[in-house]
GUKOL-316007 format. One record per residue (C-alpha): residue in three letters; x, y, z. Coordinates in steps of 0.1 Angstrom, whole numbers, plus 2048, in hexadecimal, padded with zeros to 3 digits. Layout:
<atoms>
ALAXYZ ...
</atoms>
This chain:
<atoms>
MET800800800 THR80E8227F6 ASP81583D810 PRO7F7854816 VAL7F9877807 PRO7F589681D TYR7D28A381F PRO7BE8BC81D PHE7C48C77F9 ASN7B18E87F6 ALA7C39097FC GLY7B6922816 GLN7AF93E7FD GLY79293D7E5 LEU77A9217DB ALA78E90F7C0 LEU78E8E97C0 ALA7B18DE7C6 GLU7C28CE7A8 ALA7CB8B07BE TYR7A68A67BE ARG7A78A5798 GLU7C588F799 ALA7B48787B2 GLN79587579C LEU7AC86A77F THR7BC850796 PRO7AD82D78F ARG7A38297B4 PRO79F83D7D4 ILE7C084A7E3 ARG7CE848806 VAL7D1869819 GLN7DE87583A LEU7CC89184D PRO7DE8A6868 TYR7CF88F883 GLY7C486B884 GLU7CB84C870 PRO7CE84B849 ALA7AE848834 TRP7A3840812 LEU79685F7FF VAL77985C7E6 THR7768787CD ARG75F86A7B2 TYR73986E7B2 GLN72E8497B0 GLU74783E7CA ALA73D85B7E1 ARG7188517DF PHE72182D7E6 VAL735835805 LEU71B84D812 THR6FE83480F ASP70C811814 SER704803837 ARG7257F1837 PHE735812841 SER73281F865 ARG734842872 ALA732837896 MET753824893 ALA765846890 THR75E84C8B5 ARG77282D8BE ARG7908338A7 ASP7AA84E8A1 ALA79585C886 PRO7A587186A ARG79E896870 THR7AB8B986D THR7A88C2891 PRO7B58B48B2 VAL7918AF8BE SER7768A08A8 PRO7578B68A2 ILE7398B08B9 GLY7188A38AC LEU7048838A6 VAL711880883 ALA727865891 THR70B84C896 ASP6FD82E884 PRO6DA81F885 PRO6C881989B ASP6D78368AF HIS6D784C891 THR6B3843889 ARG6A884B8AC LEU6B786E8A7 ARG6AC874884 ARG68886B889 PRO67D88A89C ALA6928A0885 ALA682891866 ARG65F899874 ALA6678BC880 PHE67F8C8866 THR66C8C2846 ALA66D8D2823 ARG6498DE829 ARG6538EF84A ALA6718FF838 GLU65B90C81C ALA64291A835 LEU65F92E844 ARG66793E822 PRO65495E829 ARG66696384A VAL68795A83B ARG681974820 GLU67998E83A ILE69998784D ALA6AE98782D GLU69F9A7820 ALA6A39B8842 ALA6C89AF843 VAL6CE9BC81F ARG6BC9DD828 ARG6D29E1846 LEU6F09DB830 ALA6E49F6818 ALA6DEA0E834 GLU701A09840 GLY70EA1681F ALA729A09807 PRO7419FA80A ALA7349E0823 ASP73C9BD82D LEU7229A581F VAL72D989837 GLU72899C857 ASN7099AE84C VAL6F6993838 ALA706971835 LEU70A96C85B PRO6EC97D86A VAL6D296D853 PRO6D794885B ILE6DE94E880 ALA6BD961883 VAL6AA946870 ILE6B8928883 CYS6B69398A5 GLU69294489E LEU68A921893 LEU6999118B2 GLY68A92B8C9 VAL6AB93B8D4 PRO6A595E8E3 VAL6B297B8CF GLU6C99868EB ASP6DB9648EB ARG6E39638C6 ALA7059738C8 ARG70F9588E1 PHE70593D8C8 ARG71A94D8AD GLY73894C8C5 TRP7339288CE SER72E91E8A9 ASP74E93089F THR76291E8BA VAL7538FB8B4 LEU7578FC88E SER77A90A890 THR7978F5885 SER7B6907891 GLY7A792789F ALA79D9178C0 THR7B09028D9 PRO7A38E08E3 GLN79B8EF905 GLY78790B8F4 PHE7758F28DE MET76B8DD8FC ALA7608FC910 ALA74A9098F4 THR73B8E68EF ARG7328E3914 GLU723906915 LEU70F9008F5 LYS7028DE902 ALA6F88ED924 TYR6E690A914 MET6D48F58FA GLY6CA8DC915 ALA6BB8F792B LEU6A890590D LEU69B8E3905 GLU68E8DE928 ARG67E901926 ARG66C8F7907 ARG6608D7917 ALA6508EB933 GLU64590891D PRO63E8FC8F9 ALA6429168DD ASP63D9178B8 ASP66190E8B0 LEU6768F18A4 MET6828E78C6 THR65E8E28D2 ALA6578CF8B1 LEU6758B88B8 LEU6688B08DA ARG6458A98CE ALA6528948B1 ARG6678808CA ASP64B87C8E4 GLU62E8758CD GLU63C85D8B4 ALA6408398BF ALA66382C8B7 PRO66680B8A4 GLU66C7ED8BB GLY6907EC8C8 GLU6998108BE GLY68C8258DB GLN68884B8DB ALA6A28668D8 SER6AF86F8FB HIS6B2892909 GLU6D7892902 GLU6D18878DE LEU6B88A38D9 VAL6D18BC8E7 GLU6EB8B18CE LEU6D28B08B2 CYS6C98D58B9 ILE6EE8DD8BA ALA6F38CC899 LEU6D68DF88A LEU6E4900898 LEU7078FA88B GLY6FC8EB86A GLY6E0905865 TYR6F692386C GLU71A920862 THR71690C842 THR6FA922835 ALA70C94283E THR72C93782D GLN71A92B80E LEU70694B80A ALA72695F80A ASN7369467F3 PHE71A9477DA VAL71A96D7D9 TRP74096E7D5 VAL73E9547B8 LEU7229677A7 LEU7329897AA THR75497D79E GLU749964783 HIS72596C779 PRO71F991781 GLU70099176C ALA6EF976780 LEU6E498B79E ALA6D69A6787 ARG6C298B775 LEU6B597C796 ALA6A699E79E ASP68E99A780 HIS68C974781 PRO68C96A7A6 ASP68094679E GLU6A394078F ALA6B19417B2 ARG6A891D7B7 SER6BD910799 TRP6DA9287A2 VAL6DB91B7C6 GLU6DB8F67BB GLU6F78FC7A2 LEU70B9107BB LEU7068F57D5 ARG7158DC7BC PHE7308F37B0 VAL73F9027D1 PRO7568EA7E4 LEU74C8F6806 ALA75F8E081E ALA7848E6824 SER7898C0822 ALA7768A0823 SER76B897846 LEU75487F859 PRO76685E850 ARG75283F849 TYR76281F856 ALA75E7FE843 VAL74E7E485A GLN7597C8842 ASP7717C5825 LEU7617D4806 ASP76B7E37E4 VAL7698097DE GLY7728157BC GLY78A7F87B5 VAL79C7F87D7 ARG7977DF7F2 VAL78E7F2812 ARG7947DC830 ALA77D7DA84E GLY7867F6866 GLU79580D84C PRO786830848 VAL77A840828 LEU776865823 VAL75E873808 ALA7698947F7 ILE7468A27EF GLY7548C17DE ALA7688AC7C6 ALA74B8937C0 ASN7348B07B7 ARG74E8BA79C ASP75189778D ALA74E89A767 LEU740877765 ARG721883777 PHE7208A876F PRO72E8B074C GLY7438CF74C PRO7458CF772 ASP75A8EE775 ASP740903762 LEU726915776 ASP70590D764 PRO6E4913775 GLY6D3901759 ARG6E48E075F ASP6D48C176F THR6E18C4793 SER6CB8A87A1 GLY6DE8917B8 HIS6FA8A97C2 LEU7098A17E3 ALA70C8C37F3 PHE6F58B9810 GLY704896812 HIS6F1876809 GLY6E185981A ILE6D785783E HIS6EF874849 ARG6E288C82F CYS6DE8AF83E ALA6BC8B2850 GLY6BB8D7849 ALA6C08D6824 ALA69D8E481B LEU6A1901833 ALA6C4909826 ARG6B790A802 VAL69C92380C GLU6B593981E LEU6CE939801 GLN6B39407E8 GLU6A495C7FC GLY6C696B804 LEU6CF96D7DF ARG6AD97B7D6 ALA6AF9967F0 LEU6D19A17E5 ALA6C79A17C1 ARG6A79B57C6 LEU6B29CE7E1 LEU6D79D47D6 PRO6D79D97B0 GLY6FB9DE7A4 LEU70A9C97C1 ARG72F9C37BA PRO74F9BD7CC ALA75F9DA7DF GLY7819CA7E3 ASP7909A87E9 ALA78098F800 THR79398181E TRP79095C824 LYS78A946842 SER7AA93784F ALA79E92186C ALA77D911863 PHE76E8F0855 LEU75D90483A ARG76D91981F GLY76093C819 PRO76696181C ALA76C96E83F THR764991830 LEU75599A80F PRO7559BF809 VAL73A9CA7F0 ARG72B9EA7E1 TRP70D9F17CC 
</atoms>
């Protein structure tokens, strides 16, 4: 077996897909990589192999908690993504009932209000202004906190916890653990408050879904601790990823398709196709993460993966696989984007995908309609210590 190559591949500046991914896709089989921490892993970069690893039950996420899992940080991220059925099923069931596409669509008018209010505040501040601080960050944090029932006065604390928990090198392990404890304690207290005082929010809906639905025999219900971690996963996934992608999408459109936002002002329905293509096109993650461990020997793309070996899926590369998406490096809102992996695939697919789509669509629409002539006002600065790639600041004028 050849020595593993150093990983991650992507550079810290910009959103380009590293050439090493292209080389890996042209290699006859998955390659071995070594992350800064943990054991070596197989890296999958092609679309069909990615879907296979993400869906096949012969791969385990839970095994990562018992191994020196490949990772970019000294401490692994929190969350119940590292579970397998039936534990995963017990957690996913209340989320599936409470966090539906219908619920997300019902929230669209409120999301539109939040997005337009943020854009109007940006306009009132005057150009040049930072789109990240004024629109990309406040819109999703307002939406997810309102959805969960987090009081307005506590939202700044949530942003601080999120920044720490999702940091790679910007926080010490001690800081990471402290933020995790504080976030769990706060969310647990809020969950208990919602149990005693139900409200029209997602946290109450999660409790009702858990308490009212009989679990299949042998599976049981989600525990209090699991609901706490589910709410944290929804917070982190619903805030940081959407905020980063909204800034990414605006940056890509302003620098590569400056006519697109102007067209969206007159054709707002096209925001749906633009968002789907941008989800496919933008390689969001700094690296592949969340290893899947083979529970038995099996073949992946022509390589024999032995039981107990981890496999990483490079979603950003798989979404730019020419065998599935012809001309993958062209940004084309008219293409067939069905089946893209931006939200994952299989049982661990992002529970908040429908809401993220609504937020991204309404964010682009608000900017297009309320800020005609939006354009860059200088160079973006880029995140240097985060799981997600994107601008730390994005100066704009109009």
